[in-house]
Every structure is written in structure tokens, then in C-alpha cells.
C-alpha positions as CSV (number, residue, x, y, z in Angstrom):
1,M,0.0,0.0,-0.1
2,D,1.2,3.5,-0.8
3,R,0.9,6.6,1.3
4,L,-2.7,7.3,2.3
5,D,-3.9,10.6,1.1
6,F,-7.7,10.2,1.1
7,L,-10.2,9.3,3.7
8,L,-13.5,8.3,2.1
9,D,-16.6,8.8,3.8
10,T,-19.7,6.5,3.4
11,N,-21.6,8.6,1.0
12,V,-18.6,8.6,-1.4
13,V,-18.1,4.9,-1.1
14,I,-22.0,4.2,-1.8
15,G,-21.5,6.3,-4.8
16,L,-18.5,4.4,-6.0
17,L,-20.2,1.1,-5.4
18,K,-23.3,2.2,-7.4
19,D,-21.1,3.7,-10.1
20,R,-22.5,7.2,-9.7
21,T,-20.7,9.5,-12.3
22,E,-20.2,12.3,-9.9
23,A,-18.5,10.2,-7.3
24,V,-16.2,8.5,-9.8
25,S,-15.5,11.7,-11.7
26,L,-14.7,13.5,-8.3
27,L,-12.2,10.8,-7.2
28,K,-10.5,10.7,-10.6
29,R,-10.0,14.4,-10.8
30,Q,-8.4,14.2,-7.3
31,G,-6.0,11.3,-8.2
32,C,-7.8,9.2,-5.5
33,G,-7.4,5.4,-5.9
34,L,-7.6,2.4,-3.6
35,N,-3.8,2.5,-3.4
36,N,-3.8,5.9,-1.7
37,S,-7.2,5.9,0.1
38,A,-8.8,4.4,3.2
39,I,-12.0,4.2,5.0
40,S,-12.5,4.5,8.9
41,Q,-13.9,1.6,10.8
42,I,-17.1,3.7,11.2
43,T,-17.6,3.9,7.6
44,R,-17.1,0.1,7.4
45,M,-19.8,-0.5,10.1
46,E,-22.1,2.1,8.4
47,L,-21.8,0.1,5.0
48,L,-22.5,-3.2,6.5
49,S,-25.3,-2.4,8.8
50,H,-27.6,-0.6,6.3
51,P,-31.2,-1.8,7.1
52,G,-32.4,-4.1,4.4
53,L,-29.0,-4.6,2.9
54,E,-29.6,-7.3,0.1
55,A,-27.1,-10.1,-0.2
56,R,-25.8,-9.0,-3.5
57,N,-24.9,-5.4,-2.1
58,E,-23.4,-7.1,0.9
59,N,-21.2,-9.2,-1.4
60,Q,-20.2,-6.1,-3.3
61,I,-19.2,-4.1,-0.1
62,S,-17.4,-7.2,1.3
63,A,-15.4,-7.3,-2.1
64,F,-14.5,-3.5,-1.7
65,L,-13.6,-3.9,2.0
66,E,-11.3,-6.8,0.9
67,V,-9.1,-4.4,-1.1
68,C,-9.6,-1.1,0.8
69,A,-7.5,0.1,3.8
70,V,-9.7,0.3,6.9
71,I,-8.3,2.7,9.7
72,P,-9.2,1.1,13.1
73,L,-10.8,3.1,16.1
74,S,-8.5,4.4,18.5
75,E,-8.7,6.6,21.7
């Protein structure tokens, strides 16, 4: 993993997972990729705890989490 320059929030990750043009374009313009980005543990929990999360969406989120750095909670 390279240096982490970006911390992605839940809404941006959802936009990426849904292939929303706005989210994808924003991150491309900023030079943001999975090699220099991370999410917080809280974002991870928000993604996985959405009410009514369907299995296919859960699988997509899990696949994203396998390749994305997650910053753990700390004091």
C-alpha cells in the first residue's frame, strides 16, 4: 500500500459502489484510488449495517472492503 492521502466517507463509497458518475469523476480528478485511500472503521460499520441490505450488495461491499484500507478506531 502506498501513502494514504484520502479518507473516503460512507456517501462517497456508496457512490462508487453504485458507479455514480459524480463520485467516480470526483475521485479521478483528485487522483484518488484504492492505493492511496482508506475508510474509517465507522464507515465500514455503516456500510455493513444498512437496514435491508441485500445479499448482492453485501457481497459487493465485502469485495470492496477486501481491497480497501480500513483505519481502526483509537482513543
